[in-house]
C-alpha positions in Angstrom: -13.7 -6.4 1.9 -12.1 -7.2 -1.5 -8.7 -5.8 -2.1 -8.3 -4.0 -5.4 -5.7 -4.8 -8.0 -3.7 -1.9 -9.3 -4.7 -0.2 -12.5 -1.0 0.8 -13.0 1.1 -1.3 -15.3 3.6 -3.7 -13.6 7.1 -2.3 -13.7 9.2 -5.1 -12.2 12.9 -5.3 -13.1 15.1 -8.2 -14.0 17.0 -7.7 -10.7 13.8 -8.0 -8.7 12.8 -11.1 -10.6 16.2 -12.6 -9.9 15.8 -11.8 -6.1 12.3 -13.3 -6.1 13.5 -16.5 -7.8 16.2 -16.9 -5.2 13.7 -16.6 -2.4 11.4 -19.1 -4.1 14.2 -21.6 -4.8 15.2 -21.5 -1.1 11.7 -22.3 0.0 9.9 -24.3 -2.7 10.6 -27.5 -0.9 8.2 -26.5 1.9 4.7 -25.2 1.0 4.2 -24.0 4.6 6.7 -21.2 3.7 4.3 -19.7 1.2 3.4 -16.7 3.4 7.1 -16.0 4.1 7.9 -16.1 0.4 5.0 -13.7 -0.2 6.3 -11.3 2.5 9.7 -11.4 0.9 8.2 -10.7 -2.5 6.4 -7.7 -1.1 9.6 -6.5 0.4 11.2 -6.8 -3.1 8.5 -5.2 -5.1 6.7 -3.1 -2.6 3.4 -4.8 -3.3 2.0 -8.1 -4.8 0.8 -7.5 -8.3 -0.8 -10.4 -10.1 2.4 -11.0 -12.1 4.4 -11.6 -8.9 1.6 -13.8 -7.5 1.8 -15.9 -10.6 5.6 -16.3 -10.2 5.1 -17.3 -6.6 2.4 -19.8 -7.5 4.4 -21.4 -10.3 7.6 -21.5 -8.3 6.1 -22.9 -5.1 3.8 -25.2 -7.1 0.7 -24.0 -5.5 -2.5 -22.8 -7.2 -2.7 -19.1 -8.0 -6.0 -19.0 -6.2 -4.2 -19.9 -2.9 -1.6 -17.1 -3.4 -4.4 -14.7 -4.2 -6.5 -15.9 -1.3 -3.6 -15.3 1.2 -2.8 -11.9 -0.3 -6.3 -10.7 0.0 -7.0 -12.2 3.4 -4.1 -10.7 5.3 -4.0 -6.9 5.7 -0.2 -6.9 5.6 -0.3 -7.6 1.9 -1.0 -4.9 -0.7 -2.1 -5.5 -4.3 -1.4 -1.9 -5.2 1.9 -0.1 -5.3 2.8 2.6 -2.8 4.0 5.9 -4.1 7.3 7.6 -3.3 5.2 9.5 -0.8 2.6 7.4 0.9 -0.2 9.4 2.6 -2.3 7.7 5.2 -5.2 9.5 6.8 -6.4 8.4 10.2 -10.2 7.8 10.1 -10.4 6.6 13.7 -13.2 8.1 15.8 -11.3 11.2 17.2 -9.9 12.1 13.8 -13.1 11.4 11.9 -15.2 13.5 14.3 -12.8 16.4 13.8 -12.9 16.3 10.0 -10.6 13.6 8.7 -13.2 12.5 6.2 -13.1 15.9 4.5 -9.3 15.8 4.5 -9.4 12.3 2.8 -11.9 13.6 0.2 -9.7 16.6 -0.5 -6.6 14.5 -1.0 -8.5 12.2 -3.4 -9.6 15.3 -5.3 -6.2 17.0 -5.4 -4.3 13.8 -6.3 -6.9 12.5 -8.8 -6.9 9.1 -7.2 -9.1 7.1 -4.8 -8.1 5.4 -1.6 -5.6 2.6 -2.0 -4.4 3.9 -5.3 -1.2 5.4 -6.6 -0.8 8.4 -8.9 0.3 7.4 -12.4 3.7 9.0 -11.8 4.0 6.9 -8.6 4.8 10.1 -6.7 1.8 9.7 -4.2 -0.3 6.9 -2.9 -3.3 7.3 -0.5 -4.8 5.1 2.1 -7.0 5.3 5.2 -6.0 3.8 8.5 -7.8 3.6 11.9 -6.1 4.9 15.0 -2.4 5.8 15.0 -2.4 6.9 18.6 -2.2 10.6 18.0 -5.8 11.5 19.0 -4.7 14.7 20.8 -3.5 16.0 17.4 -6.7 15.0 15.6 -7.3 15.0 12.7 -4.0 13.4 11.7 -2.4 12.2 8.5 1.1 10.8 7.8 3.3 11.2 4.8 5.8 8.4 4.9 6.9 8.6 8.6 6.1 12.3 9.1 3.0 13.1 11.2 0.8 16.2 10.5 -1.9 17.0 13.0 -4.6 19.6 13.7 -5.3 19.9 10.0 -8.3 21.0 8.0 -9.1 20.3 4.4 -7.7 23.8 3.6 -4.3 22.7 4.9 -3.9 19.7 2.6 -2.6 21.5 -0.5 0.3 23.0 1.6 1.3 19.5 2.9 1.3 18.2 -0.7 3.4 21.1 -1.9 6.2 20.1 0.4 6.5 16.7 -1.4 5.8 17.9 -4.9 9.0 20.0 -4.9 
């Protein structure tokens, strides 16, 4: 499955770029540290936009294709930003059977985004996950670290309102 690049403009700061350059400078002597540099870059920026991948490729003296290949191969890397409030809907079997698909669809409708996207104001992002181990509460979604269970599509707007305030 191809990972999607963000349609939102890159908003990196000079401070973030300085931090990334320090990480790259400390590791550029050893190309085997590429993945560690990428992990640090994601910690700094919250995701790996193409602009950051280019900085890593140039600084580590590796082809951009290699950086992109690593970032799209490993699920730990995200090419899209996470919102201030990241919503993740469990689409594991128990949740899906109990209506998680409808909840996910309703969230996409209410937020005006698709899965793995972020709202233009960067307030919300949405993704699907498999099992989070809360099958007894199915269907389940999380907003940041908070778990919401036994939901229906009709409950979604109320959950969002808590985070819109």
